[in-house]
Structure formats: C-alpha cells, structure tokens
N, C-alpha and C positions, 0 to 999 in steps of 0.2 A: 772817417769812413775809408778814404782812399788808402791812407797809411796802413789800416788794418788789413785791407784787402791785398795789398803789396807784400805785407809781411807773411800772409799765408802763401801768397803765389811763389815767394822765393823758397819755399820748401819744396816745390813741384819741379818737375822736368824743366829746365831752363827755356827750351822752345815753346812749351805748352804755357809756361809762366809768360812769356812774351806775348803769345796769342791772346790769352785772357787779359793781360794787362792793357793790350791795345785796345780790346772791346771796351774797357772801362775809360780809357783816355777818349775814345770816340764819344761816349757818353757825356764826358766832360766839356765836348765842343757843342753840345746842344745849347740853344739860345739863352734859356733861362739860367742854366747851370753854368754856361760860358761867362754869362755877364756877372754872377756871383763870384766865380772863382777869380775872374780877371780883377775884380775890384779888390780882392786880397792879395793877389800874387803878382800884379803888374809891378814892373821896376820903378824905383824913383826916377822922376823926370830928369834928374841931375846926371843920370847914367847914360843919357842919349849919345850916340855917337853917329858920324857920317862916314860911310864907305861904300865903295862901289856904286856911287852915284844916288845912295838912298839914305834915308835917315832910320837909323836902328835904334829902338827903345832903350836898348842896352847892348853891350858887346857880347852878352851871353846867348849862345845858340845851340841847337840840337844838331849833332853831327849825323851825316848820312848813315844809313843801315838800321835805323830804328824804324821809321815810317817809309818802308820801300815802296809803298804803293799810293802815297798821298791820301790815305783814307783817315787820318787823325790830325791833320794840320791845325784846324780850330782848337781841338782839345789840347795840343801842346801849347798853343798860344794862350789858352785859358790858364794853364799851369805856369806861365811866366816866361816861356821861351819867345824872344822876339825876332828870331829867325829860325826857321826849320829847313834843313836840307833833306829834301826826300830823295829816295833811291837807295842803291844803284839801280837804275832803271837801263834796260837793254832794248835793242830794237826788236827782238824776238822774245815773246812770253817764255818764261822757263821756269821748272820746278825746283832748280838748285840741286845741290848734292845730296846723296843719300843721307838719312837720319841714323844716328845721332850726329849732330853737326854744330852744337852749341854747348859750351861747358863752363862752369863757374870754378874760379880759383880764389876762395874767399881769404885764404891766408896771405895772398897777394893783392887783394882787391883787383882782380883781374877777370878777364874772360878770354876763352878760345873759341874761334867761330871759324867754320868752313862752309858758310851757308851756300856760296856759289852764285851770288846775284839771283836769287829766287824772286821773281817779281812778275807782274801782269802784263809787262810789255809796253813799249813807248806810246802806242797809239791808244791803249785803254787809260794810261796815267795822263796822257795829254787830254784826253776827254774830261776825266775827272777834275783835273786842274782848271780846265776851261769853265766847268761847272761851278767850281769855287769862286772863280772871278765873277761869274754871271750873277751869282745870288747875292754878292757884294757882302757888306758888314766888315767888321774889322778883322784884317789878317796879319800874320807876321810877314816879314821879308821871306820869300820862297826861293831857295836855291834848288836846283835840279842836279843831281849827280848821274852821269851816264857812263856805262861800261860796255865792253864788247859782249856779244851774245856768244854763248859756248859752242853753238852750232856753227859759228862763223870763223873760218880759218884766219890765222893771222895775217895772211895776205890780203884778206878782204875787210880787215878791221876798220880802215879809214871809211869805206862806204857804210860800214854797219854804224859807226859812230855818226856819221853825217845823216843817217836816217833818223836816229834819235834826236840829233840837235834840230833837224828841220821841223820835227813833230813837236817838240817840247819847248825850245827857245821862246816861242811867242807867249807862253804861260808863264815863264820863269823870270824872276828878278835878277838872277844870275845862273850861270850854267857852269858844272864842273866835269872836266873830263878825268875819269878815273883810270889811271894806267899802273895803279899801285896795289891792288887786291892780290894776296898771294894764293887766292882760291879759284882762280880761272887759269888754266895752263897756258903759258906763254905770255900772259898779260904784262907782266913787270918787264919783259924785253922791250916793251914799247917805250920804256922811259930813256932808251938809249936815243942820243940826240938824232942820229940818222933816220930813225923812225918817227920820233916824237915831232920834229918840227914840221915835216909835210902833214902829218896827222892833225896837229893842232891848227895849221894855216887852213885846212880844209873844213874843220869844224867851226873856226872863227868865221869863215864866209857864210856857212850855214846858219851860224847864230844871228847873224843880221843885225849886229848892234847889241845883242844881249851880252853883258859883262862875262867873259870867259875866264876860268881859272883852270888850273891843272893840280891834281891831287898826287902828292909823291910819297915814296916809301921813307921810314925812319932808317931803313937798312943801306940807304945810298951812302957811298964815301963822299967827302968833302968836294972831291972835282967833280963828281956826277951831279951834285946839289947846285954847284956853281955853273955848270954846263946847262943845266935847266933853267937857271935864273937868267942866263944869257938868251936862252931861246924865247923866254917870256918877254924879256926886253926888246929883242929883234922883232918879234910880231905884234909889240904893243899890247899884249893881253892884260886883262885886269889884275892878275896876280896868281898866287899859289896857295894851296891849302897844305898844311905841313903839321901831322903826317897820318898816313895810314897805319894799319896794324903791322906788327914786326913777325917775322918767322923765327926769331932768336928766342932762346928758353934758358937765359943765363940768370943766376942769382935769385932764383924763385925759391920762396919758403915751401911751396908745396912740394911733396916728395917727388923726386925725379920719376920714379916708377909710376906714380899716378899721373904725372904729365905725360909721359910717354904713352900711357894707355889711352890718353884722350886723342892722340893722333895728331895729324898735320892740321894746319889752320893759322890764322892770324891772331896774335896774342895782342890784347888791348888792356887799357887801364894803367894802374900806377907803375908796372914795369917798363911801360914806353915813355914815361915822363922825361927822363934824362936825355934819350935820344931825340925826342921832339923838340925840346929846349935847344939842343945843340943845332938842330937843323934851322930852327927859328933864328937862332942868332947869326948862323951863317948867312942866311937869306937876307937878313937886315944889313949885313955888310956889303952884300953884292946888288940889291935891287933898289931902285930909288924909291923915295917915300910916297911917290904916286902910285906905286904898285901895292895892292893890299896883299897882307900875308894873314891867313887865317890859321890860328894855332889850335891843334887838337892832339890829344894823347895824354892821358894820366891827369886830367883835372877833376879835382873833387872839391876844392874849396874856393871860396872868393879871394882868398889870400893868393892862391895859386893863379886865379885869374888875373889879378893885379901884377904878379911876376910876369906873366906872358905879355901883358900890356906894357909894362916897363921895359920889357925886352924888345918891343917894337911890333907885337901883334896889332893888327887892326881889329880883329874880332877874334874870339875864343869859342871853341865848340866843345862839347861834351857828349859822351854816350855811356861809357861803362859806369860813371859816377851816378847816372841817374838809376841805373839797375841796383847800385848798392845803397844810395841814400834815399831812393823813393820818389813819390810823385810830387814832393814839394821842392825838388832838387834846385829847379831854376829860381825858385823864390829864394831859396837858401843861399845860392851863390850870389845872387844880386844883392841880398841884404849884406852878406858878409863882404863883398867887394865894396859896397859903400862905406862900411865901417872900416875896412882897410884903408881906403882912400882919405878918409876923414882922420885916420889916426886913433880911431876909438878902438877900445878892447873888444874883440869878438864875444858875443854872448854864447852861452852853451847851446 
C-alpha cells in the first residue's frame, strides 16, 4: 500500500509529495502499524554498531531535512531506520524560503532544495521530543540538527545556536551544528575556523555532555576540511557529519536550461557522492578513530553503504535515496548491506 501511495505522490509537486508522504509515515508510527512494520523491516541483529556512546541497530539512518519537526520519528523507525536526525531546527520558528523551493532531477537521481530551515522552532520541537521520551516504547537513536535563525544576524549566531542547544540537547541522543546549508545567507561563512571554533565551544558547553558533531559542506577544499577536523580534535567533539548539499551543478544529465530554471539551492543525491566520499577519506586520514564520521550524500544502495563503512564511516545517512526508492528504502539498504557483507549476490 505504501509503495503504491508513494508512486502516486512522486507525480505531484515535490513539496506537496513530501507533505502527504510525511502524513503516511506518521500513520506508520501508530502502535499496531508500527509493530507490524517493524517486524518486517527491522535490520538483522548482525548489523548492530556502536557509535557516539550508543548502540545502533544498524549503521543506516535518515539524514536531517526530512523530519524537520520531529513529527514522524516512530514512523521512520517502523520503516527500518535505526537512527533519525530531525531538523534542521532553529531557535526561532520560521516559514523558510518562498515556494517553489524543492525540485526533482530524476535523470540524475537528485534533488535541489532551498527550503531555508522551515521549522516550528526549538521550543516546540523540544516539547515534542520530550513527549516522545515520556510516552516510552521503542525509539530510534535521535539526533537533532540545529541551525541559525534567518532573523538572527551572523554576529548573533552563537547566542542563537546556544539557545537551540540548551532547549534540545536534553532530549537528543546527539546534537549537530549545521553551518553548511547553502540556503541561509552567510551561514557557510561560519565554517571558517576563526568563527567556527568559538561557536562550537559555546554550543558544546550548552549541550552539557550530549555528543556534539558539526555538519560540513562537500564544497570545502582539502585544507578547510583538515582545519575543521583539527577544531573537532582540539575541542574533543564527538565527530563530523560529511556532507551537506552542494551548490555546484557539474556533469548533470538534466539539461542546463532546466537546472538553471530551478534556481539556487543545495543539490543532493547521486551527484554529491564523489565529493562526499572524498571528504570522508580525508577526514579519516586526519581524525582519530574515536571520532565519529557520519557519511551522507548520494547513498542509494547497500553496497554503497558498505563502501562508506569500508572507507571509515562510523554511520551512514541517506535522504534523496528515500525519495527515489520509496518507503521500504531503509529495509532495502540493510538487506543489501547484509548481502554485501556476506559476499552474497544482491537480489533484484
């Protein structure tokens, strides 16, 4: 039923598709439905991994951007994701950028988005996460991705992030500082070490022991990646998420005029894979093994998950693959990963 619904949704406007898809996923999180789906889609116990001080049922998780407001965490868990990163959440609620702001590039297995951190705000999301914890039951590992409010000037960014961290860290299994989205003016400038180090130090103090990571861009050069890795080491942070979306539009199968018509925004999916792997490899050369590296960008198959793990990833996240492969995506990834690890030939 879910696959049929998603096949219909994919013919509609991408953001409308996302809205209706999220409603279906919320239904998947209802107790009886969740129990049934989880019995079918839970990963094999052999895939369990330990990272960030937690036991993960598998290395496969959902990247930030899909469940911005923590409304479908149980539904994603039912569908086989053993960690879900919610957000990006900002200190102030905000509607995001004007529509249209989400576009499909099927020929490239890619998306362009300029959503602009549309979310309900840190206080509301914190209350929602607290309720999830209060009602108990099985939950995935929950990460919370925080960003700067658009209404906040760059000079006030640290205080803005600290507000979000203070509210959200008590309800998160790990916290992520997003300084790499291309859709908030000036945000990527916070990746400069002179700005980043004091920002992360302040958020680390506000997080009060909750594992803290920073999410970086695939468009950074090698020196910038190495510099950020050094900051993570100096502050003894939990790790890095590599990577966010790209602003580049190189080697796409979609006609250039069509892409140009979509306008600005971050490109995700298969075209980001090469850069994401490059950054992962560089981080593993510069970071100690006790620092987690969560690899995200262009992951569509279990074999690709294995490749990221072999390259040193602690965990692997996906987003665009879920859009293109449908609601059983997490289960497909973990099944394919198990087959790849065992050396079996993948099933069609």
